[in-house]
C-alpha positions in Angstrom: 0.2 0.1 0.0 2.8 2.4 0.9 4.2 1.9 -2.6 0.8 2.7 -4.3 1.3 6.3 -1.9 4.4 7.1 -3.2 3.4 6.3 -6.8 0.1 8.1 -6.9 2.1 11.3 -5.1 4.5 11.2 -7.6 2.7 11.1 -10.3 -0.2 13.9 -8.8 2.5 16.2 -8.5 3.0 16.9 -12.5 -0.6 18.3 -11.9 0.5 20.0 -8.8 3.7 21.4 -10.6 1.6 22.7 -13.4 -0.5 24.9 -11.1 2.1 26.4 -9.1 3.9 27.3 -12.0 1.5 28.8 -13.7 -0.5 30.3 -10.7 2.1 31.0 -8.2 5.5 31.0 -10.2 4.0 33.3 -12.7 1.7 34.9 -10.2 2.7 36.4 -7.3 6.1 35.0 -6.9 7.2 35.9 -10.4 9.9 38.2 -8.1 11.7 34.7 -7.4 10.7 33.0 -11.0 12.1 35.9 -13.6 15.6 35.7 -13.1 15.3 31.7 -14.6 13.4 33.4 -17.9 15.4 36.7 -18.4 18.8 35.3 -17.1 19.5 38.1 -15.1 21.2 37.0 -12.3 25.0 36.8 -11.5 26.5 33.3 -10.8 25.3 30.1 -10.6 22.1 30.3 -8.1 19.2 32.4 -9.4 16.2 33.9 -6.9 14.3 30.4 -8.8 16.2 28.2 -6.6 14.7 29.3 -3.6 11.7 27.2 -5.0 13.8 24.4 -3.9 13.8 25.0 -0.5 10.0 26.2 -0.8 9.2 22.4 -1.8 11.7 21.3 0.2 10.1 21.8 3.8 6.5 20.3 3.6 8.3 17.3 2.4 10.9 17.2 5.0 7.5 18.1 7.9 6.0 15.1 6.1 8.7 12.8 6.2 9.8 13.4 10.0 5.9 13.8 11.3 5.5 10.3 9.5 8.2 8.6 10.7 7.1 9.5 14.4 3.9 7.5 13.8 5.9 4.9 12.2 6.0 5.9 9.0 2.7 6.0 8.1 0.9 7.8 5.1 2.5 10.7 6.2 5.7 9.6 5.1 5.4 8.2 2.0 3.5 11.0 0.6 6.1 13.1 1.7 8.5 10.4 -0.2 6.2 10.8 -3.3 7.2 14.5 -3.5 10.9 14.2 -2.9 11.3 11.9 -5.6 9.4 13.9 -7.9 11.6 16.9 -6.8 14.6 14.5 -7.1 13.3 13.7 -11.3 12.7 17.8 -11.4 16.7 18.1 -10.4 18.0 15.9 -12.9 16.0 16.7 -15.7 14.9 20.5 -15.4 18.3 21.6 -14.5 21.0 18.9 -15.4 19.6 17.7 -18.5 17.5 20.5 -20.0 19.3 23.6 -18.5 22.7 21.7 -18.7 23.4 23.6 -15.1 26.1 20.7 -15.2 27.4 19.9 -18.4 26.2 16.1 -18.0 23.8 14.2 -20.7 23.6 16.6 -23.4 23.3 14.2 -26.0 20.8 12.5 -26.8 18.5 10.5 -29.2 15.6 9.8 -27.3 12.3 11.3 -28.7 11.0 11.7 -25.3 13.8 13.7 -23.9 14.1 15.8 -27.2 10.1 16.1 -27.2 10.6 17.4 -23.3 13.6 19.9 -24.2 11.4 21.2 -26.8 8.1 21.9 -25.2 10.6 23.3 -22.0 12.4 25.7 -24.4 8.6 27.0 -25.3 7.9 27.9 -22.2 11.4 29.7 -22.1 10.4 31.8 -25.4 8.5 33.9 -22.9 10.4 36.4 -21.0 7.6 37.7 -19.3 5.5 36.2 -16.9 2.2 35.9 -19.7 1.4 34.4 -22.7 3.0 30.9 -21.1 2.7 27.6 -22.4 3.7 24.4 -21.5 4.3 24.6 -17.2 4.3 20.7 -16.7 7.3 18.9 -16.2 7.2 15.5 -17.1 3.9 15.5 -19.5 5.0 16.5 -22.7 2.1 17.3 -25.3 1.7 15.2 -28.0 2.9 17.9 -30.9 5.9 17.9 -29.2 6.7 14.2 -29.7 5.2 14.8 -33.3 8.1 17.2 -34.1 10.3 14.3 -33.7 8.3 11.3 -35.3 8.4 13.6 -38.7 12.2 14.1 -38.6 12.7 10.5 -38.3 10.9 9.5 -41.4 
């Protein structure tokens, strides 16, 4: 049952990420997210990196309080969120934005489509008129771009 909780939460985080990204990060917390789009930061870190802390705090709390109660469902909810955060870091920061020069060359259609969808999101430097607010879900039109190239 606990593994099912982790899987459901991990999958649910895609919807939560879309909502948070569209309405919070591109809304009232745009002040923290802006430098991720316009690259106005100086140095390796961005204000946008505060979101790692913002999302980590409730995750840590869920895992901590769940562990106090014999690793109840709260722990596994936190674990699902944490695993999504780890996936986000590797895919978004390392693969897509190349913050560490690693995994830069791929022929995998899913990863190419994912990178293209994210590029579409970043073509808008302002907080309005964005698209592709999700993270792991890729609209089919981006897959089709790479299917046609293979033919």
